[in-house]
N, CA, C and O atoms as a GROMACS GRO file, in nm:
protein
  560
    1MET      N    1   0.084  -0.117   0.000
    1MET     CA    2   0.000   0.000   0.000
    1MET      C    3   0.088   0.123   0.000
    1MET      O    4   0.160   0.147   0.097
    2ALA      N    5   0.086   0.202  -0.105
    2ALA     CA    6   0.168   0.321  -0.114
    2ALA      C    7   0.104   0.434  -0.037
    2ALA      O    8  -0.016   0.458  -0.049
    3LEU      N    9   0.183   0.503   0.041
    3LEU     CA   10   0.133   0.616   0.116
    3LEU      C   11   0.171   0.744   0.043
    3LEU      O   12   0.284   0.759  -0.002
    4SER      N   13   0.076   0.837   0.032
    4SER     CA   14   0.107   0.963  -0.034
    4SER      C   15   0.190   1.048   0.060
    4SER      O   16   0.202   1.017   0.179
    5SER      N   17   0.246   1.155   0.009
    5SER     CA   18   0.335   1.237   0.089
    5SER      C   19   0.267   1.300   0.209
    5SER      O   20   0.329   1.314   0.314
    6ASN      N   21   0.141   1.339   0.195
    6ASN     CA   22   0.074   1.409   0.302
    6ASN      C   23  -0.072   1.368   0.311
    6ASN      O   24  -0.159   1.454   0.299
    7PRO      N   25  -0.104   1.239   0.331
    7PRO     CA   26  -0.243   1.196   0.330
    7PRO      C   27  -0.323   1.242   0.450
    7PRO      O   28  -0.446   1.250   0.443
    8THR      N   29  -0.257   1.273   0.559
    8THR     CA   30  -0.331   1.316   0.677
    8THR      C   31  -0.354   1.466   0.676
    8THR      O   32  -0.410   1.521   0.771
    9ASN      N   33  -0.312   1.531   0.570
    9ASN     CA   34  -0.331   1.676   0.556
    9ASN      C   35  -0.272   1.752   0.674
    9ASN      O   36  -0.338   1.837   0.734
   10LEU      N   37  -0.148   1.721   0.704
   10LEU     CA   38  -0.079   1.797   0.807
   10LEU      C   39  -0.073   1.942   0.764
   10LEU      O   40  -0.064   1.973   0.646
   11SER      N   41  -0.076   2.030   0.860
   11SER     CA   42  -0.071   2.173   0.832
   11SER      C   43   0.075   2.217   0.838
   11SER      O   44   0.132   2.233   0.946
   12ILE      N   45   0.135   2.237   0.719
   12ILE     CA   46   0.274   2.281   0.710
   12ILE      C   47   0.273   2.425   0.659
   12ILE      O   48   0.218   2.454   0.553
   13LEU      N   49   0.336   2.515   0.735
   13LEU     CA   50   0.342   2.656   0.696
   13LEU      C   51   0.477   2.685   0.631
   13LEU      O   52   0.582   2.649   0.684
   14TYR      N   53   0.473   2.750   0.514
   14TYR     CA   54   0.596   2.792   0.446
   14TYR      C   55   0.599   2.944   0.452
   14TYR      O   56   0.515   3.011   0.392
   15PHE      N   57   0.696   2.998   0.524
   15PHE     CA   58   0.706   3.143   0.541
   15PHE      C   59   0.793   3.205   0.432
   15PHE      O   60   0.905   3.161   0.407
   16ILE      N   61   0.738   3.307   0.369
   16ILE     CA   62   0.814   3.384   0.270
   16ILE      C   63   0.852   3.517   0.335
   16ILE      O   64   0.790   3.559   0.432
   17LYS      N   65   0.954   3.583   0.280
   17LYS     CA   66   1.009   3.703   0.343
   17LYS      C   67   0.919   3.825   0.328
   17LYS      O   68   0.917   3.912   0.415
   18GLN      N   69   0.846   3.832   0.217
   18GLN     CA   70   0.763   3.950   0.191
   18GLN      C   71   0.623   3.907   0.148
   18GLN      O   72   0.586   3.791   0.163
   19MET      N   73   0.546   4.002   0.095
   19MET     CA   74   0.409   3.971   0.050
   19MET      C   75   0.408   3.872  -0.065
   19MET      O   76   0.323   3.783  -0.071
   20VAL      N   77   0.503   3.888  -0.157
   20VAL     CA   78   0.510   3.804  -0.276
   20VAL      C   79   0.637   3.720  -0.267
   20VAL      O   80   0.743   3.772  -0.232
   21PRO      N   81   0.627   3.591  -0.298
   21PRO     CA   82   0.748   3.509  -0.290
   21PRO      C   83   0.853   3.552  -0.392
   21PRO      O   84   0.821   3.592  -0.504
   22THR      N   85   0.978   3.542  -0.351
   22THR     CA   86   1.086   3.568  -0.445
   22THR      C   87   1.089   3.453  -0.545
   22THR      O   88   1.020   3.353  -0.527
   23LYS      N   89   1.168   3.467  -0.648
   23LYS     CA   90   1.180   3.362  -0.748
   23LYS      C   91   1.229   3.232  -0.683
   23LYS      O   92   1.178   3.124  -0.712
   24GLU      N   93   1.328   3.244  -0.595
   24GLU     CA   94   1.383   3.127  -0.527
   24GLU      C   95   1.279   3.061  -0.438
   24GLU      O   96   1.266   2.939  -0.435
   25GLU      N   97   1.203   3.145  -0.363
   25GLU     CA   98   1.100   3.090  -0.276
   25GLU      C   99   0.991   3.020  -0.358
   25GLU      O  100   0.945   2.912  -0.321
   26ALA      N  101   0.953   3.080  -0.469
   26ALA     CA  102   0.849   3.021  -0.555
   26ALA      C  103   0.896   2.886  -0.608
   26ALA      O  104   0.818   2.790  -0.611
   27PHE      N  105   1.023   2.877  -0.651
   27PHE     CA  106   1.076   2.749  -0.700
   27PHE      C  107   1.082   2.646  -0.588
   27PHE      O  108   1.049   2.530  -0.609
   28SER      N  109   1.124   2.688  -0.469
   28SER     CA  110   1.132   2.596  -0.354
   28SER      C  111   0.995   2.539  -0.321
   28SER      O  112   0.981   2.420  -0.296
   29ILE      N  113   0.893   2.625  -0.321
   29ILE     CA  114   0.757   2.580  -0.291
   29ILE      C  115   0.709   2.484  -0.399
   29ILE      O  116   0.650   2.381  -0.368
   30ALA      N  117   0.734   2.518  -0.525
   30ALA     CA  118   0.689   2.435  -0.637
   30ALA      C  119   0.754   2.297  -0.636
   30ALA      O  120   0.693   2.200  -0.681
   31GLU      N  121   0.875   2.286  -0.586
   31GLU     CA  122   0.947   2.159  -0.586
   31GLU      C  123   0.904   2.065  -0.473
   31GLU      O  124   0.940   1.947  -0.475
   32LEU      N  125   0.828   2.115  -0.376
   32LEU     CA  126   0.786   2.030  -0.263
   32LEU      C  127   0.689   1.924  -0.311
   32LEU      O  128   0.608   1.949  -0.401
   33ASP      N  129   0.695   1.805  -0.252
   33ASP     CA  130   0.603   1.698  -0.291
   33ASP      C  131   0.489   1.684  -0.192
   33ASP      O  132   0.426   1.578  -0.183
   34PHE      N  133   0.461   1.789  -0.117
   34PHE     CA  134   0.348   1.793  -0.025
   34PHE      C  135   0.296   1.937  -0.022
   34PHE      O  136   0.370   2.031  -0.048
   35PRO      N  137   0.168   1.954   0.011
   35PRO     CA  138   0.110   2.088   0.013
   35PRO      C  139   0.155   2.168   0.134
   35PRO      O  140   0.179   2.113   0.242
   36VAL      N  141   0.166   2.299   0.116
   36VAL     CA  142   0.200   2.390   0.225
   36VAL      C  143   0.105   2.509   0.220
   36VAL      O  144   0.044   2.539   0.118
   37LYS      N  145   0.096   2.577   0.334
   37LYS     CA  146   0.022   2.702   0.342
   37LYS      C  147   0.125   2.813   0.348
   37LYS      O  148   0.209   2.816   0.438
   38VAL      N  149   0.121   2.903   0.252
   38VAL     CA  150   0.221   3.010   0.244
   38VAL      C  151   0.178   3.126   0.334
   38VAL      O  152   0.064   3.171   0.330
   39ARG      N  153   0.274   3.173   0.414
   39ARG     CA  154   0.250   3.285   0.505
   39ARG      C  155   0.362   3.387   0.491
   39ARG      O  156   0.476   3.352   0.460
   40ASN      N  157   0.328   3.513   0.512
   40ASN     CA  158   0.424   3.623   0.508
   40ASN      C  159   0.494   3.630   0.644
   40ASN      O  160   0.429   3.656   0.745
   41ALA      N  161   0.625   3.606   0.646
   41ALA     CA  162   0.700   3.605   0.773
   41ALA      C  163   0.697   3.742   0.840
   41ALA      O  164   0.686   3.750   0.962
   42ALA      N  165   0.706   3.850   0.761
   42ALA     CA  166   0.706   3.985   0.818
   42ALA      C  167   0.572   4.015   0.885
   42ALA      O  168   0.569   4.078   0.991
   43ALA      N  169   0.463   3.971   0.826
   43ALA     CA  170   0.331   3.996   0.883
   43ALA      C  171   0.306   3.907   1.004
   43ALA      O  172   0.224   3.941   1.090
   44SER      N  173   0.375   3.795   1.014
   44SER     CA  174   0.356   3.702   1.125
   44SER      C  175   0.439   3.738   1.247
   44SER      O  176   0.414   3.686   1.356
   45ALA      N  177   0.538   3.825   1.230
   45ALA     CA  178   0.626   3.862   1.341
   45ALA      C  179   0.545   3.929   1.452
   45ALA      O  180   0.466   4.020   1.426
   46GLY      N  181   0.565   3.884   1.574
   46GLY     CA  182   0.496   3.941   1.688
   46GLY      C  183   0.355   3.889   1.710
   46GLY      O  184   0.291   3.924   1.809
   47GLU      N  185   0.306   3.807   1.622
   47GLU     CA  186   0.172   3.751   1.633
   47GLU      C  187   0.175   3.619   1.710
   47GLU      O  188   0.281   3.557   1.723
   48THR      N  189   0.061   3.578   1.762
   48THR     CA  190   0.048   3.447   1.825
   48THR      C  191   0.064   3.342   1.716
   48THR      O  192   0.000   3.352   1.612
   49PRO      N  193   0.148   3.242   1.738
   49PRO     CA  194   0.170   3.140   1.634
   49PRO      C  195   0.040   3.069   1.594
   49PRO      O  196  -0.042   3.033   1.678
   50GLU      N  197   0.026   3.050   1.465
   50GLU     CA  198  -0.087   2.976   1.409
   50GLU      C  199  -0.063   2.828   1.436
   50GLU      O  200   0.049   2.779   1.416
   51PRO      N  201  -0.164   2.755   1.482
   51PRO     CA  202  -0.144   2.611   1.504
   51PRO      C  203  -0.103   2.542   1.374
   51PRO      O  204  -0.166   2.562   1.270
   52CYS      N  205   0.001   2.462   1.381
   52CYS     CA  206   0.048   2.390   1.262
   52CYS      C  207   0.131   2.270   1.306
   52CYS      O  208   0.169   2.257   1.422
   53ASP      N  209   0.158   2.183   1.209
   53ASP     CA  210   0.237   2.062   1.237
   53ASP      C  211   0.384   2.078   1.202
   53ASP      O  212   0.467   1.999   1.248
   54GLY      N  213   0.417   2.179   1.121
   54GLY     CA  214   0.555   2.201   1.082
   54GLY      C  215   0.570   2.335   1.011
   54GLY      O  216   0.472   2.393   0.964
   55VAL      N  217   0.695   2.384   1.004
   55VAL     CA  218   0.723   2.512   0.941
   55VAL      C  219   0.844   2.501   0.849
   55VAL      O  220   0.929   2.414   0.866
   56MET      N  221   0.849   2.593   0.752
   56MET     CA  222   0.962   2.596   0.657
   56MET      C  223   0.983   2.740   0.611
   56MET      O  224   0.902   2.828   0.638
   57GLY      N  225   1.094   2.760   0.541
   57GLY     CA  226   1.120   2.890   0.480
   57GLY      C  227   1.183   2.987   0.578
   57GLY      O  228   1.264   2.948   0.662
   58ALA      N  229   1.145   3.115   0.568
   58ALA     CA  230   1.196   3.222   0.655
   58ALA      C  231   1.115   3.223   0.784
   58ALA      O  232   1.033   3.313   0.805
   59VAL      N  233   1.137   3.127   0.868
   59VAL     CA  234   1.054   3.104   0.987
   59VAL      C  235   1.074   3.216   1.089
   59VAL      O  236   1.187   3.243   1.130
   60PRO      N  237   0.964   3.283   1.131
   60PRO     CA  238   0.975   3.387   1.235
   60PRO      C  239   1.013   3.327   1.370
   60PRO      O  240   0.994   3.208   1.393
   61ILE      N  241   1.066   3.409   1.457
   61ILE     CA  242   1.114   3.363   1.588
   61ILE      C  243   1.002   3.299   1.670
   61ILE      O  244   1.029   3.210   1.751
   62GLU      N  245   0.878   3.342   1.649
   62GLU     CA  246   0.764   3.286   1.723
   62GLU      C  247   0.743   3.137   1.694
   62GLU      O  248   0.680   3.067   1.772
   63TYR      N  249   0.794   3.091   1.582
   63TYR     CA  250   0.773   2.952   1.539
   63TYR      C  251   0.898   2.865   1.556
   63TYR      O  252   0.902   2.754   1.504
   64GLU      N  253   1.000   2.913   1.626
   64GLU     CA  254   1.126   2.840   1.638
   64GLU      C  255   1.112   2.701   1.698
   64GLU      O  256   1.190   2.613   1.663
   65GLY      N  257   1.018   2.677   1.787
   65GLY     CA  258   1.004   2.546   1.851
   65GLY      C  259   0.927   2.445   1.768
   65GLY      O  260   0.917   2.328   1.806
   66PHE      N  261   0.871   2.488   1.655
   66PHE     CA  262   0.791   2.398   1.572
   66PHE      C  263   0.882   2.309   1.488
   66PHE      O  264   0.991   2.351   1.450
   67PRO      N  265   0.838   2.185   1.457
   67PRO     CA  266   0.920   2.096   1.374
   67PRO      C  267   0.934   2.146   1.231
   67PRO      O  268   0.846   2.216   1.180
   68HIS      N  269   1.044   2.109   1.169
   68HIS     CA  270   1.066   2.141   1.028
   68HIS      C  271   0.965   2.061   0.946
   68HIS      O  272   0.942   1.944   0.976
   69GLY      N  273   0.905   2.120   0.844
   69GLY     CA  274   0.799   2.058   0.765
   69GLY      C  275   0.826   1.916   0.720
   69GLY      O  276   0.747   1.827   0.751
   70PRO      N  277   0.936   1.891   0.646
   70PRO     CA  278   0.963   1.755   0.600
   70PRO      C  279   0.981   1.656   0.716
   70PRO      O  280   0.945   1.539   0.703
   71SER      N  281   1.037   1.702   0.827
   71SER     CA  282   1.054   1.613   0.944
   71SER      C  283   0.918   1.574   1.001
   71SER      O  284   0.898   1.459   1.039
   72ALA      N  285   0.826   1.670   1.006
   72ALA     CA  286   0.691   1.641   1.058
   72ALA      C  287   0.621   1.539   0.970
   72ALA      O  288   0.556   1.447   1.021
   73ILE      N  289   0.635   1.553   0.839
   73ILE     CA  290   0.570   1.460   0.747
   73ILE      C  291   0.636   1.323   0.756
   73ILE      O  292   0.567   1.221   0.755
   74SER      N  293   0.767   1.318   0.764
   74SER     CA  294   0.839   1.192   0.777
   74SER      C  295   0.798   1.119   0.905
   74SER      O  296   0.777   0.998   0.903
   75GLU      N  297   0.786   1.192   1.014
   75GLU     CA  298   0.745   1.132   1.142
   75GLU      C  299   0.602   1.080   1.133
   75GLU      O  300   0.570   0.973   1.184
   76ASP      N  301   0.515   1.156   1.066
   76ASP     CA  302   0.376   1.114   1.049
   76ASP      C  303   0.369   0.986   0.965
   76ASP      O  304   0.294   0.895   0.998
   77LYS      N  305   0.447   0.978   0.858
   77LYS     CA  306   0.450   0.858   0.773
   77LYS      C  307   0.494   0.737   0.855
   77LYS      O  308   0.434   0.630   0.846
   78LYS      N  309   0.598   0.756   0.935
   78LYS     CA  310   0.652   0.647   1.017
   78LYS      C  311   0.545   0.598   1.116
   78LYS      O  312   0.528   0.478   1.134
   79ASN      N  313   0.474   0.692   1.178
   79ASN     CA  314   0.368   0.654   1.273
   79ASN      C  315   0.254   0.581   1.204
   79ASN      O  316   0.202   0.484   1.257
   80ARG      N  317   0.215   0.627   1.084
   80ARG     CA  318   0.107   0.562   1.011
   80ARG      C  319   0.147   0.422   0.967
   80ARG      O  320   0.066   0.330   0.974
   81LYS      N  321   0.271   0.405   0.921
   81LYS     CA  322   0.318   0.272   0.880
   81LYS      C  323   0.318   0.177   1.000
   81LYS      O  324   0.282   0.060   0.985
   82ALA      N  325   0.357   0.226   1.117
   82ALA     CA  326   0.357   0.142   1.237
   82ALA      C  327   0.214   0.102   1.274
   82ALA      O  328   0.189  -0.012   1.314
   83LYS      N  329   0.120   0.195   1.261
   83LYS     CA  330  -0.021   0.164   1.292
   83LYS      C  331  -0.076   0.060   1.194
   83LYS      O  332  -0.147  -0.032   1.234
   84ILE      N  333  -0.042   0.075   1.066
   84ILE     CA  334  -0.089  -0.020   0.965
   84ILE      C  335  -0.031  -0.159   0.992
   84ILE      O  336  -0.101  -0.260   0.983
   85LYS      N  337   0.098  -0.163   1.027
   85LYS     CA  338   0.163  -0.292   1.058
   85LYS      C  339   0.095  -0.357   1.178
   85LYS      O  340   0.069  -0.477   1.177
   86ALA      N  341   0.066  -0.278   1.281
   86ALA     CA  342  -0.001  -0.332   1.400
   86ALA      C  343  -0.141  -0.383   1.365
   86ALA      O  344  -0.183  -0.487   1.415
   87MET      N  345  -0.212  -0.310   1.280
   87MET     CA  346  -0.345  -0.354   1.238
   87MET      C  347  -0.336  -0.486   1.164
   87MET      O  348  -0.418  -0.576   1.186
   88ARG      N  349  -0.237  -0.499   1.075
   88ARG     CA  350  -0.221  -0.624   1.000
   88ARG      C  351  -0.190  -0.740   1.093
   88ARG      O  352  -0.244  -0.849   1.075
   89GLU      N  353  -0.105  -0.717   1.190
   89GLU     CA  354  -0.070  -0.824   1.284
   89GLU      C  355  -0.190  -0.862   1.371
   89GLU      O  356  -0.207  -0.980   1.403
   90ASP      N  357  -0.272  -0.765   1.408
   90ASP     CA  358  -0.390  -0.792   1.490
   90ASP      C  359  -0.499  -0.864   1.412
   90ASP      O  360  -0.586  -0.928   1.471
   91THR      N  361  -0.494  -0.854   1.281
   91THR     CA  362  -0.604  -0.908   1.200
   91THR      C  363  -0.556  -1.012   1.100
   91THR      O  364  -0.611  -1.023   0.990
   92GLU      N  365  -0.453  -1.089   1.136
   92GLU     CA  366  -0.399  -1.188   1.043
   92GLU      C  367  -0.504  -1.288   0.997
   92GLU      O  368  -0.503  -1.330   0.881
   93SER      N  369  -0.595  -1.328   1.086
   93SER     CA  370  -0.694  -1.428   1.049
   93SER      C  371  -0.823  -1.364   0.995
   93SER      O  372  -0.919  -1.434   0.964
   94PHE      N  373  -0.824  -1.235   0.985
   94PHE     CA  374  -0.944  -1.164   0.938
   94PHE      C  375  -0.963  -1.184   0.788
   94PHE      O  376  -0.870  -1.165   0.709
   95GLU      N  377  -1.084  -1.224   0.751
   95GLU     CA  378  -1.116  -1.238   0.610
   95GLU      C  379  -1.187  -1.112   0.564
   95GLU      O  380  -1.274  -1.061   0.634
   96LEU      N  381  -1.150  -1.063   0.449
   96LEU     CA  382  -1.206  -0.939   0.400
   96LEU      C  383  -1.358  -0.946   0.387
   96LEU      O  384  -1.425  -0.846   0.414
   97GLY      N  385  -1.413  -1.059   0.347
   97GLY     CA  386  -1.557  -1.071   0.330
   97GLY      C  387  -1.632  -1.104   0.457
   97GLY      O  388  -1.755  -1.116   0.453
   98ALA      N  389  -1.564  -1.120   0.569
   98ALA     CA  390  -1.631  -1.160   0.693
   98ALA      C  391  -1.734  -1.058   0.739
   98ALA      O  392  -1.843  -1.096   0.783
   99VAL      N  393  -1.702  -0.931   0.728
   99VAL     CA  394  -1.796  -0.828   0.772
   99VAL      C  395  -1.920  -0.828   0.683
   99VAL      O  396  -2.032  -0.824   0.733
  100GLU      N  397  -1.899  -0.834   0.552
  100GLU     CA  398  -2.013  -0.838   0.460
  100GLU      C  399  -2.100  -0.960   0.485
  100GLU      O  400  -2.223  -0.951   0.481
  101LYS      N  401  -2.037  -1.074   0.512
  101LYS     CA  402  -2.113  -1.197   0.538
  101LYS      C  403  -2.193  -1.184   0.666
  101LYS      O  404  -2.309  -1.225   0.672
  102ALA      N  405  -2.133  -1.127   0.769
  102ALA     CA  406  -2.204  -1.109   0.896
  102ALA      C  407  -2.324  -1.017   0.878
  102ALA      O  408  -2.432  -1.044   0.930
  103LEU      N  409  -2.305  -0.908   0.804
  103LEU     CA  410  -2.416  -0.816   0.779
  103LEU      C  411  -2.525  -0.885   0.700
  103LEU      O  412  -2.644  -0.869   0.729
  104SER      N  413  -2.486  -0.962   0.600
  104SER     CA  414  -2.583  -1.035   0.518
  104SER      C  415  -2.661  -1.134   0.604
  104SER      O  416  -2.783  -1.146   0.589
  105ASP      N  417  -2.591  -1.206   0.693
  105ASP     CA  418  -2.657  -1.301   0.782
  105ASP      C  419  -2.756  -1.230   0.873
  105ASP      O  420  -2.867  -1.279   0.894
  106ASP      N  421  -2.718  -1.114   0.927
  106ASP     CA  422  -2.808  -1.037   1.013
  106ASP      C  423  -2.933  -0.995   0.937
  106ASP      O  424  -3.044  -1.002   0.990
  107ARG      N  425  -2.916  -0.950   0.813
  107ARG     CA  426  -3.032  -0.909   0.732
  107ARG      C  427  -3.122  -1.029   0.704
  107ARG      O  428  -3.245  -1.016   0.707
  108GLU      N  429  -3.063  -1.144   0.677
  108GLU     CA  430  -3.141  -1.265   0.648
  108GLU      C  431  -3.219  -1.309   0.773
  108GLU      O  432  -3.334  -1.352   0.762
  109ILE      N  433  -3.158  -1.300   0.888
  109ILE     CA  434  -3.225  -1.336   1.013
  109ILE      C  435  -3.344  -1.243   1.036
  109ILE      O  436  -3.453  -1.289   1.070
  110GLU      N  437  -3.325  -1.114   1.017
  110GLU     CA  438  -3.434  -1.017   1.035
  110GLU      C  439  -3.546  -1.043   0.935
  110GLU      O  440  -3.663  -1.038   0.971
  111ARG      N  441  -3.511  -1.070   0.810
  111ARG     CA  442  -3.610  -1.097   0.706
  111ARG      C  443  -3.692  -1.222   0.744
  111ARG      O  444  -3.814  -1.222   0.730
  112SER      N  445  -3.625  -1.326   0.791
  112SER     CA  446  -3.694  -1.449   0.831
  112SER      C  447  -3.787  -1.423   0.949
  112SER      O  448  -3.898  -1.476   0.954
  113ARG      N  449  -3.743  -1.342   1.043
  113ARG     CA  450  -3.825  -1.310   1.160
  113ARG      C  451  -3.952  -1.238   1.117
  113ARG      O  452  -4.062  -1.272   1.163
  114VAL      N  453  -3.939  -1.137   1.030
  114VAL     CA  454  -4.054  -1.061   0.984
  114VAL      C  455  -4.150  -1.150   0.905
  114VAL      O  456  -4.271  -1.144   0.925
  115LEU      N  457  -4.094  -1.234   0.816
  115LEU     CA  458  -4.180  -1.324   0.739
  115LEU      C  459  -4.250  -1.424   0.830
  115LEU      O  460  -4.367  -1.457   0.809
  116GLY      N  461  -4.180  -1.473   0.931
  116GLY     CA  462  -4.238  -1.568   1.026
  116GLY      C  463  -4.353  -1.505   1.103
  116GLY      O  464  -4.456  -1.570   1.125
  117GLU      N  465  -4.338  -1.380   1.144
  117GLU     CA  466  -4.446  -1.310   1.214
  117GLU      C  467  -4.568  -1.295   1.123
  117GLU      O  468  -4.681  -1.311   1.168
  118GLU      N  469  -4.546  -1.265   0.997
  118GLU     CA  470  -4.656  -1.249   0.902
  118GLU      C  471  -4.728  -1.382   0.881
  118GLU      O  472  -4.851  -1.385   0.876
  119VAL      N  473  -4.654  -1.491   0.870
  119VAL     CA  474  -4.715  -1.624   0.854
  119VAL      C  475  -4.799  -1.657   0.976
  119VAL      O  476  -4.910  -1.709   0.962
  120GLU      N  477  -4.748  -1.628   1.096
  120GLU     CA  478  -4.822  -1.654   1.219
  120GLU      C  479  -4.951  -1.574   1.224
  120GLU      O  480  -5.055  -1.626   1.264
  121ARG      N  481  -4.945  -1.447   1.183
  121ARG     CA  482  -5.065  -1.363   1.181
  121ARG      C  483  -5.170  -1.422   1.086
  121ARG      O  484  -5.289  -1.425   1.118
  122GLN      N  485  -5.124  -1.468   0.970
  122GLN     CA  486  -5.218  -1.524   0.872
  122GLN      C  487  -5.279  -1.654   0.923
  122GLN      O  488  -5.397  -1.681   0.898
  123LYS      N  489  -5.201  -1.734   0.993
  123LYS     CA  490  -5.254  -1.859   1.049
  123LYS      C  491  -5.363  -1.832   1.151
  123LYS      O  492  -5.461  -1.906   1.160
  124LYS      N  493  -5.347  -1.726   1.228
  124LYS     CA  494  -5.444  -1.693   1.332
  124LYS      C  495  -5.564  -1.618   1.274
  124LYS      O  496  -5.660  -1.588   1.345
  125GLY      N  497  -5.558  -1.588   1.146
  125GLY     CA  498  -5.668  -1.518   1.082
  125GLY      C  499  -5.658  -1.368   1.096
  125GLY      O  500  -5.750  -1.296   1.055
  126LYS      N  501  -5.551  -1.319   1.152
  126LYS     CA  502  -5.533  -1.175   1.164
  126LYS      C  503  -5.464  -1.124   1.041
  126LYS      O  504  -5.372  -1.186   0.988
  127LYS      N  505  -5.508  -1.012   0.997
  127LYS     CA  506  -5.442  -0.950   0.883
  127LYS      C  507  -5.354  -0.837   0.933
  127LYS      O  508  -5.381  -0.776   1.036
  128GLY      N  509  -5.252  -0.812   0.861
  128GLY     CA  510  -5.164  -0.700   0.893
  128GLY      C  511  -5.233  -0.569   0.860
  128GLY      O  512  -5.353  -0.567   0.831
  129ASP      N  513  -5.162  -0.464   0.864
  129ASP     CA  514  -5.217  -0.333   0.830
  129ASP      C  515  -5.268  -0.335   0.688
  129ASP      O  516  -5.212  -0.401   0.601
  130ALA      N  517  -5.376  -0.261   0.666
  130ALA     CA  518  -5.430  -0.252   0.530
  130ALA      C  519  -5.332  -0.178   0.443
  130ALA      O  520  -5.269  -0.082   0.488
  131PRO      N  521  -5.316  -0.221   0.318
  131PRO     CA  522  -5.222  -0.152   0.232
  131PRO      C  523  -5.271  -0.011   0.203
  131PRO      O  524  -5.392   0.014   0.196
  132LEU      N  525  -5.178   0.079   0.185
  132LEU     CA  526  -5.211   0.218   0.153
  132LEU      C  527  -5.249   0.227   0.006
  132LEU      O  528  -5.195   0.154  -0.077
  133PRO      N  529  -5.343   0.318  -0.027
  133PRO     CA  530  -5.374   0.337  -0.168
  133PRO      C  531  -5.253   0.397  -0.239
  133PRO      O  532  -5.168   0.458  -0.174
  134PRO      N  533  -5.246   0.380  -0.370
  134PRO     CA  534  -5.132   0.438  -0.442
  134PRO      C  535  -5.129   0.589  -0.426
  134PRO      O  536  -5.234   0.653  -0.419
  135TRP      N  537  -5.013   0.645  -0.421
  135TRP     CA  538  -4.996   0.788  -0.403
  135TRP      C  539  -5.030   0.859  -0.533
  135TRP      O  540  -4.985   0.819  -0.641
  136ASP      N  541  -5.110   0.964  -0.522
  136ASP     CA  542  -5.148   1.043  -0.638
  136ASP      C  543  -5.104   1.185  -0.612
  136ASP      O  544  -5.158   1.251  -0.524
  137PRO      N  545  -5.006   1.236  -0.688
  137PRO     CA  546  -4.955   1.371  -0.663
  137PRO      C  547  -5.058   1.480  -0.690
  137PRO      O  548  -5.038   1.594  -0.649
  138ASN      N  549  -5.169   1.446  -0.758
  138ASN     CA  550  -5.269   1.547  -0.793
  138ASN      C  551  -5.376   1.561  -0.686
  138ASN      O  552  -5.462   1.649  -0.694
  139GLN      N  553  -5.373   1.473  -0.586
  139GLN     CA  554  -5.470   1.486  -0.478
  139GLN      C  555  -5.407   1.565  -0.365
  139GLN      O  556  -5.290   1.546  -0.333
  140GLY      N  557  -5.482   1.652  -0.308
  140GLY     CA  558  -5.428   1.744  -0.211
  140GLY      C  559  -5.442   1.701  -0.075
  140GLY      O  560  -5.399   1.772   0.016
   0.00000   0.00000   0.00000
């Protein structure tokens, strides 16, 4: 099972130095294999840090303790792979169709119960609810 670069949609902020990215910043952003949210570092200075999973670029001092973007994604991938491995180990004897079969069996049991009740009613001479007349959209 191939994992995409950022399937959990981690919030990675890429800080640029000014309002518009420089040519180098634009190329750096374009070369990334995961999505980022671009922020102006100058406008972010002195502000309360925006919640995020990682930062890149011209990172303001307020964000110094945050993980580097690629490191955050790499750590997330590693955690997801470990969870998938644990799930596989926990479900080695699990058959893919088992859930569908169980649901099908439950539906069949319910159908048999309802049909059995109807047969019993008919044996006792009781009729079920009278059928509704056909719906006519022209009647008010």
